N, CA, C, O and CB atoms as a CASP TS submission, in Angstrom:
PFRMAT TS
TARGET T0000
AUTHOR 0000-0000-0000
METHOD Language model
MODEL 1
PARENT N/A
ATOM      1  N   MET     1      97.209 102.177  98.722  1.00  0.00           N
ATOM      2  CA  MET     1      96.905 100.910  98.936  1.00  0.00           C
ATOM      3  C   MET     1      96.158 100.118  98.000  1.00  0.00           C
ATOM      4  O   MET     1      96.343  98.902  98.062  1.00  0.00           O
ATOM      5  CB  MET     1      96.346 100.879  99.974  1.00  0.00           C
ATOM      6  N   LEU     2      95.408 100.528  97.204  1.00  0.00           N
ATOM      7  CA  LEU     2      94.566  99.820  96.419  1.00  0.00           C
ATOM      8  C   LEU     2      95.539  99.236  95.247  1.00  0.00           C
ATOM      9  O   LEU     2      95.272  98.195  94.647  1.00  0.00           O
ATOM     10  CB  LEU     2      93.345 100.753  95.918  1.00  0.00           C
ATOM     11  N   SER     3      96.492  99.884  95.036  1.00  0.00           N
ATOM     12  CA  SER     3      97.535  99.443  93.911  1.00  0.00           C
ATOM     13  C   SER     3      98.322  98.162  94.173  1.00  0.00           C
ATOM     14  O   SER     3      98.989  97.650  93.274  1.00  0.00           O
ATOM     15  CB  SER     3      98.609 100.560  93.708  1.00  0.00           C
ATOM     16  N   ALA     4      98.242  97.608  95.479  1.00  0.00           N
ATOM     17  CA  ALA     4      98.837  96.545  96.026  1.00  0.00           C
ATOM     18  C   ALA     4      97.936  95.205  95.819  1.00  0.00           C
ATOM     19  O   ALA     4      98.417  94.076  95.921  1.00  0.00           O
ATOM     20  CB  ALA     4      99.106  96.882  97.471  1.00  0.00           C
ATOM     21  N   TYR     5      96.474  95.484  95.495  1.00  0.00           N
ATOM     22  CA  TYR     5      95.762  94.597  95.251  1.00  0.00           C
ATOM     23  C   TYR     5      95.403  93.927  93.833  1.00  0.00           C
ATOM     24  O   TYR     5      95.814  94.672  92.943  1.00  0.00           O
ATOM     25  CB  TYR     5      94.913  94.993  95.786  1.00  0.00           C
ATOM     26  N   ASN     6      94.960  93.111  93.467  1.00  0.00           N
ATOM     27  CA  ASN     6      94.738  92.574  92.163  1.00  0.00           C
ATOM     28  C   ASN     6      93.277  93.469  91.859  1.00  0.00           C
ATOM     29  O   ASN     6      92.552  94.121  92.609  1.00  0.00           O
ATOM     30  CB  ASN     6      94.627  90.714  92.160  1.00  0.00           C
ATOM     31  N   GLU     7      93.216  93.134  90.236  1.00  0.00           N
ATOM     32  CA  GLU     7      92.179  93.859  89.822  1.00  0.00           C
ATOM     33  C   GLU     7      90.702  93.405  90.441  1.00  0.00           C
ATOM     34  O   GLU     7      89.940  94.279  90.854  1.00  0.00           O
ATOM     35  CB  GLU     7      92.237  93.786  88.353  1.00  0.00           C
ATOM     36  N   LYS     8      90.397  92.241  90.479  1.00  0.00           N
ATOM     37  CA  LYS     8      89.275  91.649  91.215  1.00  0.00           C
ATOM     38  C   LYS     8      88.848  91.987  92.540  1.00  0.00           C
ATOM     39  O   LYS     8      87.680  92.120  92.902  1.00  0.00           O
ATOM     40  CB  LYS     8      89.471  90.447  91.286  1.00  0.00           C
ATOM     41  N   LEU     9      90.006  92.131  93.321  1.00  0.00           N
ATOM     42  CA  LEU     9      89.721  92.596  94.790  1.00  0.00           C
ATOM     43  C   LEU     9      89.618  94.219  94.801  1.00  0.00           C
ATOM     44  O   LEU     9      88.724  94.786  95.429  1.00  0.00           O
ATOM     45  CB  LEU     9      91.001  92.069  95.860  1.00  0.00           C
ATOM     46  N   ARG    10      90.625  94.938  94.040  1.00  0.00           N
ATOM     47  CA  ARG    10      90.130  96.310  94.111  1.00  0.00           C
ATOM     48  C   ARG    10      89.015  96.413  93.536  1.00  0.00           C
ATOM     49  O   ARG    10      88.291  97.031  94.315  1.00  0.00           O
ATOM     50  CB  ARG    10      90.915  97.246  93.601  1.00  0.00           C
ATOM     51  N   LYS    11      88.290  96.083  92.333  1.00  0.00           N
ATOM     52  CA  LYS    11      87.008  96.269  91.964  1.00  0.00           C
ATOM     53  C   LYS    11      85.960  96.012  92.984  1.00  0.00           C
ATOM     54  O   LYS    11      85.100  96.872  93.174  1.00  0.00           O
ATOM     55  CB  LYS    11      86.791  95.526  90.898  1.00  0.00           C
ATOM     56  N   TYR    12      85.959  94.849  93.688  1.00  0.00           N
ATOM     57  CA  TYR    12      85.121  94.618  94.912  1.00  0.00           C
ATOM     58  C   TYR    12      85.020  95.684  95.972  1.00  0.00           C
ATOM     59  O   TYR    12      83.990  96.129  96.478  1.00  0.00           O
ATOM     60  CB  TYR    12      85.604  93.466  95.569  1.00  0.00           C
ATOM     61  N   LEU    13      86.494  96.075  96.261  1.00  0.00           N
ATOM     62  CA  LEU    13      86.442  97.193  97.254  1.00  0.00           C
ATOM     63  C   LEU    13      86.020  98.319  96.893  1.00  0.00           C
ATOM     64  O   LEU    13      85.509  99.001  97.781  1.00  0.00           O
ATOM     65  CB  LEU    13      87.527  97.475  97.773  1.00  0.00           C
ATOM     66  N   ILE    14      86.074  98.810  95.700  1.00  0.00           N
ATOM     67  CA  ILE    14      85.608 100.039  95.159  1.00  0.00           C
ATOM     68  C   ILE    14      84.019  99.984  95.202  1.00  0.00           C
ATOM     69  O   ILE    14      83.283 100.608  95.966  1.00  0.00           O
ATOM     70  CB  ILE    14      86.189 100.254  93.676  1.00  0.00           C
ATOM     71  N   ASP    15      83.692  99.156  94.277  1.00  0.00           N
ATOM     72  CA  ASP    15      82.145  98.876  94.208  1.00  0.00           C
ATOM     73  C   ASP    15      81.301  98.556  95.327  1.00  0.00           C
ATOM     74  O   ASP    15      80.083  98.595  95.157  1.00  0.00           O
ATOM     75  CB  ASP    15      81.918  97.847  93.412  1.00  0.00           C
ATOM     76  N   ASN    16      81.842  98.203  96.594  1.00  0.00           N
ATOM     77  CA  ASN    16      81.038  98.067  97.851  1.00  0.00           C
ATOM     78  C   ASN    16      81.491  99.335  98.747  1.00  0.00           C
ATOM     79  O   ASN    16      81.185  99.455  99.934  1.00  0.00           O
ATOM     80  CB  ASN    16      81.338  96.554  98.638  1.00  0.00           C
ATOM     81  N   HIS    17      82.030  99.986  98.234  1.00  0.00           N
ATOM     82  CA  HIS    17      82.511 101.474  98.845  1.00  0.00           C
ATOM     83  C   HIS    17      83.062 101.326 100.440  1.00  0.00           C
ATOM     84  O   HIS    17      82.779 102.026 101.412  1.00  0.00           O
ATOM     85  CB  HIS    17      81.050 102.651  98.849  1.00  0.00           C
ATOM     86  N   TYR    18      83.972 100.127 100.340  1.00  0.00           N
ATOM     87  CA  TYR    18      84.759  99.768 101.484  1.00  0.00           C
ATOM     88  C   TYR    18      85.926 100.689 101.806  1.00  0.00           C
ATOM     89  O   TYR    18      86.451 100.695 102.919  1.00  0.00           O
ATOM     90  CB  TYR    18      85.256  98.436 101.294  1.00  0.00           C
ATOM     91  N   MET    19      86.341 101.513 100.743  1.00  0.00           N
ATOM     92  CA  MET    19      87.576 102.627 101.054  1.00  0.00           C
ATOM     93  C   MET    19      87.035 103.707 101.332  1.00  0.00           C
ATOM     94  O   MET    19      87.844 104.594 101.602  1.00  0.00           O
ATOM     95  CB  MET    19      88.585 102.975  99.952  1.00  0.00           C
ATOM     96  N   GLU    20      85.807 104.034 101.382  1.00  0.00           N
ATOM     97  CA  GLU    20      85.437 105.607 101.626  1.00  0.00           C
ATOM     98  C   GLU    20      84.995 105.767 103.139  1.00  0.00           C
ATOM     99  O   GLU    20      84.316 106.711 103.546  1.00  0.00           O
ATOM    100  CB  GLU    20      84.101 106.149 100.576  1.00  0.00           C
ATOM    101  N   THR    21      85.404 104.862 103.818  1.00  0.00           N
ATOM    102  CA  THR    21      85.193 104.955 105.139  1.00  0.00           C
ATOM    103  C   THR    21      86.273 104.671 106.028  1.00  0.00           C
ATOM    104  O   THR    21      87.262 104.143 105.521  1.00  0.00           O
ATOM    105  CB  THR    21      84.223 104.222 105.433  1.00  0.00           C
ATOM    106  N   LEU    22      86.283 104.889 107.123  1.00  0.00           N
ATOM    107  CA  LEU    22      87.212 104.310 108.212  1.00  0.00           C
ATOM    108  C   LEU    22      86.874 103.092 109.034  1.00  0.00           C
ATOM    109  O   LEU    22      87.485 102.667 110.015  1.00  0.00           O
ATOM    110  CB  LEU    22      87.427 105.300 109.158  1.00  0.00           C
ATOM    111  N   ALA    23      85.837 102.627 108.483  1.00  0.00           N
ATOM    112  CA  ALA    23      85.257 101.282 109.387  1.00  0.00           C
ATOM    113  C   ALA    23      86.257 100.303 108.852  1.00  0.00           C
ATOM    114  O   ALA    23      86.748 100.500 107.741  1.00  0.00           O
ATOM    115  CB  ALA    23      83.453 100.702 109.075  1.00  0.00           C
ATOM    116  N   PHE    24      86.645  99.084 109.691  1.00  0.00           N
ATOM    117  CA  PHE    24      87.246  98.123 109.640  1.00  0.00           C
ATOM    118  C   PHE    24      86.349  97.068 108.855  1.00  0.00           C
ATOM    119  O   PHE    24      85.225  96.897 109.328  1.00  0.00           O
ATOM    120  CB  PHE    24      87.664  97.847 110.906  1.00  0.00           C
ATOM    121  N   HIS    25      86.657  96.407 107.831  1.00  0.00           N
ATOM    122  CA  HIS    25      86.014  95.395 107.032  1.00  0.00           C
ATOM    123  C   HIS    25      86.848  94.130 107.119  1.00  0.00           C
ATOM    124  O   HIS    25      88.061  94.307 107.230  1.00  0.00           O
ATOM    125  CB  HIS    25      85.839  95.859 105.565  1.00  0.00           C
ATOM    126  N   THR    26      86.389  92.859 107.088  1.00  0.00           N
ATOM    127  CA  THR    26      87.364  91.685 107.163  1.00  0.00           C
ATOM    128  C   THR    26      86.591  90.843 105.914  1.00  0.00           C
ATOM    129  O   THR    26      85.372  90.864 105.744  1.00  0.00           O
ATOM    130  CB  THR    26      87.445  90.797 108.888  1.00  0.00           C
ATOM    131  N   ILE    27      87.506  90.136 105.119  1.00  0.00           N
ATOM    132  CA  ILE    27      87.475  89.290 104.334  1.00  0.00           C
ATOM    133  C   ILE    27      87.922  87.955 104.609  1.00  0.00           C
ATOM    134  O   ILE    27      89.132  87.842 104.805  1.00  0.00           O
ATOM    135  CB  ILE    27      87.961  89.730 103.495  1.00  0.00           C
ATOM    136  N   PRO    28      87.248  86.961 104.664  1.00  0.00           N
ATOM    137  CA  PRO    28      88.110  85.610 105.068  1.00  0.00           C
ATOM    138  C   PRO    28      89.031  85.047 104.200  1.00  0.00           C
ATOM    139  O   PRO    28      88.688  84.931 103.024  1.00  0.00           O
ATOM    140  CB  PRO    28      87.287  84.495 105.324  1.00  0.00           C
ATOM    141  N   GLY    29      90.072  84.695 104.523  1.00  0.00           N
ATOM    142  CA  GLY    29      91.281  84.033 103.715  1.00  0.00           C
ATOM    143  C   GLY    29      90.808  83.367 102.641  1.00  0.00           C
ATOM    144  O   GLY    29      91.253  83.571 101.511  1.00  0.00           O
ATOM    145  N   SER    30      89.664  82.331 102.957  1.00  0.00           N
ATOM    146  CA  SER    30      89.179  81.519 101.971  1.00  0.00           C
ATOM    147  C   SER    30      88.399  82.292 100.597  1.00  0.00           C
ATOM    148  O   SER    30      88.284  81.787  99.480  1.00  0.00           O
ATOM    149  CB  SER    30      88.233  80.580 102.740  1.00  0.00           C
ATOM    150  N   THR    31      87.953  83.524 100.988  1.00  0.00           N
ATOM    151  CA  THR    31      87.308  84.225 100.044  1.00  0.00           C
ATOM    152  C   THR    31      88.624  84.898  99.001  1.00  0.00           C
ATOM    153  O   THR    31      88.600  85.088  97.785  1.00  0.00           O
ATOM    154  CB  THR    31      86.285  85.375 100.862  1.00  0.00           C
ATOM    155  N   ILE    32      89.623  85.134  99.899  1.00  0.00           N
ATOM    156  CA  ILE    32      90.797  85.754  99.139  1.00  0.00           C
ATOM    157  C   ILE    32      91.274  84.941  98.104  1.00  0.00           C
ATOM    158  O   ILE    32      91.637  85.388  97.016  1.00  0.00           O
ATOM    159  CB  ILE    32      91.941  86.049  99.996  1.00  0.00           C
ATOM    160  N   ILE    33      91.284  83.474  98.492  1.00  0.00           N
ATOM    161  CA  ILE    33      91.886  82.620  97.771  1.00  0.00           C
ATOM    162  C   ILE    33      90.869  82.105  96.712  1.00  0.00           C
ATOM    163  O   ILE    33      91.290  81.820  95.590  1.00  0.00           O
ATOM    164  CB  ILE    33      92.468  81.614  98.621  1.00  0.00           C
ATOM    165  N   ASP    34      89.720  81.990  96.976  1.00  0.00           N
ATOM    166  CA  ASP    34      88.727  81.280  95.870  1.00  0.00           C
ATOM    167  C   ASP    34      88.359  82.429  94.808  1.00  0.00           C
ATOM    168  O   ASP    34      88.564  82.336  93.598  1.00  0.00           O
ATOM    169  CB  ASP    34      87.182  80.634  96.633  1.00  0.00           C
ATOM    170  N   ARG    35      87.733  83.624  95.521  1.00  0.00           N
ATOM    171  CA  ARG    35      87.230  84.697  94.545  1.00  0.00           C
ATOM    172  C   ARG    35      87.952  85.554  94.090  1.00  0.00           C
ATOM    173  O   ARG    35      87.585  86.152  93.079  1.00  0.00           O
ATOM    174  CB  ARG    35      86.350  85.387  94.939  1.00  0.00           C
ATOM    175  N   PHE    36      89.339  85.897  94.783  1.00  0.00           N
ATOM    176  CA  PHE    36      90.012  86.940  94.235  1.00  0.00           C
ATOM    177  C   PHE    36      91.396  86.277  93.410  1.00  0.00           C
ATOM    178  O   PHE    36      92.149  86.995  92.752  1.00  0.00           O
ATOM    179  CB  PHE    36      90.359  88.009  95.471  1.00  0.00           C
ATOM    180  N   GLY    37      91.554  85.058  93.538  1.00  0.00           N
ATOM    181  CA  GLY    37      92.661  84.367  93.081  1.00  0.00           C
ATOM    182  C   GLY    37      94.219  84.476  93.591  1.00  0.00           C
ATOM    183  O   GLY    37      95.274  84.288  92.986  1.00  0.00           O
ATOM    184  N   TYR    38      93.974  84.809  94.779  1.00  0.00           N
ATOM    185  CA  TYR    38      95.032  84.800  95.769  1.00  0.00           C
ATOM    186  C   TYR    38      95.946  83.643  95.798  1.00  0.00           C
ATOM    187  O   TYR    38      95.428  82.809  95.054  1.00  0.00           O
ATOM    188  CB  TYR    38      94.472  84.911  97.024  1.00  0.00           C
ATOM    189  N   ARG    39      97.014  83.182  96.268  1.00  0.00           N
ATOM    190  CA  ARG    39      97.834  81.948  96.442  1.00  0.00           C
ATOM    191  C   ARG    39      97.256  81.835  97.946  1.00  0.00           C
ATOM    192  O   ARG    39      96.967  82.799  98.656  1.00  0.00           O
ATOM    193  CB  ARG    39      99.683  82.086  96.198  1.00  0.00           C
ATOM    194  N   GLU    40      97.158  80.664  98.245  1.00  0.00           N
ATOM    195  CA  GLU    40      97.303  79.992  99.680  1.00  0.00           C
ATOM    196  C   GLU    40      98.763  79.724 100.136  1.00  0.00           C
ATOM    197  O   GLU    40      99.699  79.174  99.556  1.00  0.00           O
ATOM    198  CB  GLU    40      96.551  78.572  99.699  1.00  0.00           C
ATOM    199  N   CYS    41      98.638  80.365 101.520  1.00  0.00           N
ATOM    200  CA  CYS    41     100.142  80.135 102.091  1.00  0.00           C
ATOM    201  C   CYS    41     100.357  78.715 102.163  1.00  0.00           C
ATOM    202  O   CYS    41      99.480  77.879 102.378  1.00  0.00           O
ATOM    203  CB  CYS    41     100.417  80.765 103.593  1.00  0.00           C
ATOM    204  N   PRO    42     101.788  78.459 101.938  1.00  0.00           N
ATOM    205  CA  PRO    42     102.115  77.017 102.263  1.00  0.00           C
ATOM    206  C   PRO    42     101.780  76.466 103.720  1.00  0.00           C
ATOM    207  O   PRO    42     101.860  77.242 104.672  1.00  0.00           O
ATOM    208  CB  PRO    42     103.600  76.838 102.048  1.00  0.00           C
ATOM    209  N   ARG    43     101.408  75.147 103.908  1.00  0.00           N
ATOM    210  CA  ARG    43     101.219  74.714 105.191  1.00  0.00           C
ATOM    211  C   ARG    43     102.533  74.249 105.551  1.00  0.00           C
ATOM    212  O   ARG    43     103.468  73.841 104.862  1.00  0.00           O
ATOM    213  CB  ARG    43     100.144  73.698 105.343  1.00  0.00           C
ATOM    214  N   GLN    44     102.386  74.407 106.788  1.00  0.00           N
ATOM    215  CA  GLN    44     103.994  74.243 107.770  1.00  0.00           C
ATOM    216  C   GLN    44     103.857  72.787 108.052  1.00  0.00           C
ATOM    217  O   GLN    44     104.721  72.201 108.704  1.00  0.00           O
ATOM    218  CB  GLN    44     104.176  75.281 109.553  1.00  0.00           C
TER
END
């Protein structure tokens, strides 16, 4: 699953040990866009 993410997001998940548990973690869409460089979905 990690291979589907870009380098910045992958590093964030590994560094914070999010992938080591079964706990569910959320990351706001604005963080995904601003911090990790993903594109915003087109507005309808």
